C-alpha positions as CSV (number, residue, x, y, z in Angstrom):
1,X,72.2,290.8,41.6
2,X,72.1,288.6,38.3
3,X,74.2,285.9,40.0
4,X,71.8,286.0,42.9
5,X,68.9,285.3,40.5
6,X,70.5,282.3,38.8
7,X,71.3,280.8,42.2
8,X,67.7,281.1,43.2
9,X,66.6,279.5,40.1
10,X,69.1,276.5,40.4
11,X,68.2,275.9,44.1
12,X,64.5,276.0,43.4
13,X,62.6,274.1,46.2
14,X,61.5,270.5,45.5
15,X,58.0,270.2,44.0
16,X,58.3,273.3,42.1
17,X,57.9,273.2,38.4
18,X,60.7,274.1,35.9
19,X,59.8,275.0,32.3
20,X,62.3,274.9,29.6
21,X,61.6,276.9,26.4
22,X,64.8,275.6,24.8
23,X,67.0,272.6,24.9
24,X,68.1,271.0,28.1
25,X,71.5,269.3,28.5
26,X,72.2,266.9,31.4
27,X,76.0,265.9,31.5
28,X,75.3,263.3,34.3
29,X,72.5,261.1,35.3
30,X,68.8,262.2,35.2
31,X,66.4,260.8,37.6
32,X,62.6,261.2,37.8
33,X,61.1,259.8,41.0
34,X,64.5,259.0,42.4
35,X,67.6,261.0,43.6
36,X,69.9,258.1,42.8
37,X,69.3,257.1,39.2
38,X,70.8,253.8,38.1
39,X,71.1,254.7,34.5
40,X,71.6,257.8,32.2
41,X,67.8,258.4,32.6
42,X,65.7,256.5,35.1
43,X,62.0,257.2,35.8
44,X,61.0,255.3,39.1
45,X,57.4,254.4,39.6
46,X,55.4,254.9,42.7
47,X,52.4,253.6,44.3
48,X,50.4,256.7,43.3
49,X,51.3,256.5,39.5
50,X,49.9,253.9,37.2
51,X,52.8,254.5,34.8
52,X,56.5,255.0,35.1
53,X,57.0,256.6,31.7
54,X,54.6,257.5,29.0
55,X,54.7,259.3,25.7
56,X,51.2,260.4,24.7
57,X,49.6,261.5,21.4
58,X,47.6,264.7,20.9
59,X,44.5,263.3,22.1
60,X,46.3,262.2,25.2
61,X,46.1,258.5,24.6
62,X,49.3,256.6,25.3
63,X,51.6,256.1,22.4
64,X,54.3,254.4,24.5
65,X,53.6,253.5,28.0
66,X,55.7,251.6,30.7
67,X,53.6,250.6,33.5
68,X,54.4,250.7,37.2
69,X,54.3,246.9,37.1
70,X,57.0,246.7,34.4
71,X,54.6,246.1,31.4
72,X,55.1,247.8,28.0
73,X,52.3,249.0,25.9
74,X,52.3,250.4,22.4
75,X,49.3,252.6,21.7
76,X,47.6,251.0,24.7
77,X,48.0,250.2,28.4
78,X,49.2,246.7,28.7
79,X,47.9,243.7,30.6
80,X,50.7,241.4,29.6
81,X,54.5,241.9,29.5
82,X,54.2,243.8,26.2
83,X,51.0,244.6,24.1
84,X,50.7,246.2,20.8
85,X,47.4,247.6,19.8
86,X,46.4,248.4,16.3
87,X,43.2,249.3,14.3
88,X,43.3,246.5,11.8
89,X,39.9,247.4,10.3
90,X,41.4,250.8,9.4
91,X,44.4,249.4,7.6
92,X,46.8,249.9,10.5
93,X,49.4,247.3,11.4
94,X,49.6,246.1,15.0
95,X,53.1,244.8,14.7
96,X,55.5,244.5,11.9
97,X,58.8,242.6,12.0
98,X,61.4,243.5,9.4
99,X,64.4,241.3,8.7
100,X,66.6,240.0,5.9
101,X,66.0,237.4,3.3
102,X,65.8,233.8,4.5
103,X,69.4,232.7,4.9
104,X,71.5,230.7,7.4
105,X,72.7,232.4,10.4
106,X,71.0,234.3,13.5
107,X,70.5,237.5,11.6
108,X,67.8,235.8,9.5
109,X,65.4,235.1,12.3
110,X,62.6,237.6,12.3
111,X,61.3,236.2,15.8
112,X,62.8,234.2,18.6
113,X,61.1,232.9,21.7
114,X,63.4,232.2,24.7
115,X,62.8,230.2,27.9
116,X,62.1,231.8,31.2
117,X,62.6,235.3,29.8
118,X,66.2,234.5,28.6
119,X,68.2,233.6,25.5
120,X,68.1,229.8,26.2
121,X,66.3,227.0,24.3
122,X,65.0,229.6,21.7
123,X,62.3,228.6,19.1
124,X,62.3,230.7,15.9
125,X,60.4,232.0,13.0
126,X,62.0,232.8,9.7
127,X,60.6,234.3,6.6
128,X,61.7,234.3,3.0
129,X,60.6,236.7,0.2
130,X,61.2,236.9,-3.4
131,X,59.6,238.0,-6.7
132,X,59.4,234.7,-8.1
133,X,55.9,232.9,-7.6
134,X,57.4,230.0,-5.6
135,X,60.2,231.8,-3.6
136,X,58.1,233.1,-0.5
137,X,58.1,231.1,2.7
138,X,57.3,231.2,6.4
139,X,59.2,228.6,8.6
140,X,58.7,227.6,12.1
141,X,61.7,226.1,14.0
142,X,61.7,224.3,17.3
143,X,64.8,223.9,19.7
144,X,65.9,220.5,20.4
145,X,68.5,219.2,23.1
146,X,70.7,218.3,20.2
147,X,71.7,221.9,19.9
148,X,73.6,224.1,22.6
149,X,71.4,225.6,25.0
150,X,72.2,229.2,23.8
151,X,71.8,228.2,20.1
152,X,68.7,229.3,18.2
153,X,66.6,226.6,16.9
154,X,67.6,224.7,13.7
155,X,65.1,221.9,13.4
156,X,62.6,223.1,10.9
157,X,59.3,221.4,11.8
158,X,56.9,223.3,9.5
159,X,57.4,225.5,6.3
160,X,54.7,227.2,4.4
161,X,55.9,227.9,0.9
162,X,54.1,229.3,-2.2
163,X,53.5,227.1,-5.2
164,X,54.9,227.7,-8.5
165,X,51.5,229.1,-9.5
166,X,51.8,231.8,-6.9
167,X,48.3,231.1,-5.6
168,X,48.5,227.8,-3.6
169,X,50.7,227.3,-0.5
170,X,52.6,224.0,0.0
171,X,53.0,222.6,3.6
172,X,56.6,221.0,3.4
173,X,57.6,218.5,6.2
174,X,60.9,218.8,7.9
175,X,63.8,217.3,6.0
176,X,65.2,215.7,9.0
177,X,65.2,212.1,8.1
178,X,63.2,211.2,11.1
179,X,59.8,209.6,11.0
180,X,57.6,208.8,8.0
181,X,57.9,210.9,4.8
182,X,54.8,212.9,4.0
183,X,53.5,216.4,3.4
184,X,51.8,216.4,6.8
185,X,52.1,213.9,9.6
186,X,49.7,214.0,12.5
187,X,51.1,212.5,15.6
188,X,49.6,211.9,19.1
189,X,52.8,212.9,20.9
190,X,54.0,209.4,21.6
191,X,54.6,208.0,18.0
192,X,54.6,209.3,14.5
193,X,51.5,209.4,12.4
194,X,49.2,207.9,15.1
195,X,47.2,211.2,15.9
196,X,43.7,212.0,14.6
197,X,42.9,214.6,11.9
198,X,39.3,216.0,11.5
199,X,38.2,217.1,8.1
200,X,35.1,219.2,8.1
201,X,34.8,218.7,4.4
202,X,34.6,214.9,4.8
203,X,32.2,215.1,7.8
204,X,34.2,213.6,10.6
205,X,31.2,213.0,12.7
206,X,29.0,210.1,11.9
207,X,26.0,210.8,14.0
208,X,22.6,210.7,12.2
209,X,21.5,213.8,14.1
210,X,24.0,215.9,11.9
211,X,22.8,214.7,8.6
212,X,19.8,215.1,6.3
213,X,18.2,213.1,3.4
214,X,19.6,209.7,4.7
215,X,19.0,206.9,2.2
216,X,20.4,203.3,2.7
217,X,22.4,202.1,-0.1
218,X,21.4,198.7,-1.7
219,X,22.4,196.2,-4.3
220,X,22.7,198.7,-7.1
221,X,25.4,200.7,-5.2
222,X,27.2,197.5,-4.1
223,X,27.4,196.3,-7.8
224,X,28.5,199.9,-8.9
225,X,31.2,199.9,-6.3
226,X,32.3,196.2,-7.1
227,X,32.9,197.4,-10.7
228,X,34.8,200.4,-9.9
229,X,37.0,198.4,-7.4
230,X,37.6,195.8,-10.1
231,X,38.6,198.4,-12.7
232,X,41.2,200.2,-10.5
233,X,44.7,200.0,-12.0
234,X,47.4,200.3,-9.2
235,X,50.7,201.9,-9.9
236,X,54.2,202.4,-8.3
237,X,55.5,206.0,-8.6
238,X,57.7,208.6,-7.2
239,X,56.6,212.2,-6.5
240,X,58.4,214.9,-8.5
241,X,60.8,215.9,-5.8
242,X,64.5,215.4,-5.2
243,X,65.2,212.2,-3.2
244,X,61.4,211.0,-3.3
245,X,61.0,207.3,-2.4
246,X,59.1,204.8,-4.4
247,X,55.4,204.4,-3.3
248,X,52.1,202.6,-4.5
249,X,48.7,204.0,-5.1
250,X,46.4,205.1,-7.9
251,X,46.2,208.0,-10.3
252,X,43.5,210.7,-9.7
253,X,42.8,210.8,-13.4
254,X,42.0,207.1,-13.5
255,X,40.1,207.0,-10.1
256,X,36.3,206.9,-10.2
257,X,34.4,210.0,-9.5
258,X,33.1,208.5,-6.3
259,X,36.4,208.5,-4.6
260,X,37.7,211.8,-5.8
261,X,38.3,214.6,-3.5
262,X,38.0,218.3,-4.5
263,X,41.3,219.8,-5.4
264,X,42.8,216.9,-7.2
265,X,43.2,214.2,-4.4
266,X,41.6,210.8,-3.7
267,X,39.6,210.4,-0.5
268,X,40.7,207.3,1.6
269,X,37.3,207.4,3.5
270,X,35.4,207.1,0.2
271,X,37.9,204.5,-1.2
272,X,37.1,202.5,2.1
273,X,33.5,202.9,1.8
274,X,33.6,201.8,-1.9
275,X,35.8,198.7,-0.7
276,X,33.0,197.8,1.9
277,X,30.2,198.1,-0.7
278,X,32.3,195.9,-3.1
279,X,33.0,193.4,-0.5
280,X,29.2,193.0,0.3
281,X,28.5,192.5,-3.4
282,X,31.4,189.9,-3.5
283,X,29.9,188.1,-0.5
284,X,26.4,188.0,-2.2
285,X,28.1,186.5,-5.3
286,X,29.8,183.8,-3.2
287,X,26.6,183.1,-1.5
288,X,24.7,182.6,-4.9
289,X,27.4,180.3,-5.9
290,X,27.2,178.1,-2.7
291,X,23.4,177.9,-3.1
292,X,23.9,176.9,-6.8
293,X,26.5,174.2,-6.0
294,X,25.3,170.7,-6.0
């Protein structure tokens, strides 16, 4: 009689529910929605279910959800191939990638982006961490045809690195020897350094509609600019970096206040404006001399 009861439980009709109050062990494959699973465990979606697999929280919201369309959602239903939802305002992290210290080798990449869903032509993101103020960095690498198709990118096109003060961040250019040397090069896609950069602090738009308190500069401003331009002392120098080339320019400490830019730089726009005003003063003086000549 006991054997008959066990047999009846095992051959329970399809569609009936089976409840386990202990552990369940399946020595072979397990299929949900399919009688021929292709893996150790396979849950096959159907036209009547929105998700093929879901792990829910205590409030029945999805913690892990695989949609019937092949999308993956963490804490949410996904409209993309993979979506991670977090409540940032509550201090939650939507996504965290953990990896080793910034070193050479594929194991040091925190993120790679492949082509057409595969492992070819991969771009990459690296991160470096350290307790010293200037030892943390975030690098972006782009794959180029110089590398093998399956190789992860090695051309570092941008690196954000903390300054020795631990407060500022330096934008470091790629050390590839290609193109002009500079902290930041803006290009238009066809040649180096020919792109346009807009600086909101400088006021990149010149329309009068966007300005108030407009006053035209006269001879006094021209004479002042002429005196400032004449007093400039030009120098040659090298930046304090290994292999830096000799350049020409002026020193911020010796530059007039009218051309200084907040943060310790010299504004090229303001220098150009001063040069134009100084040129007008010079033309006025030449005109006076011509009129005085016999």
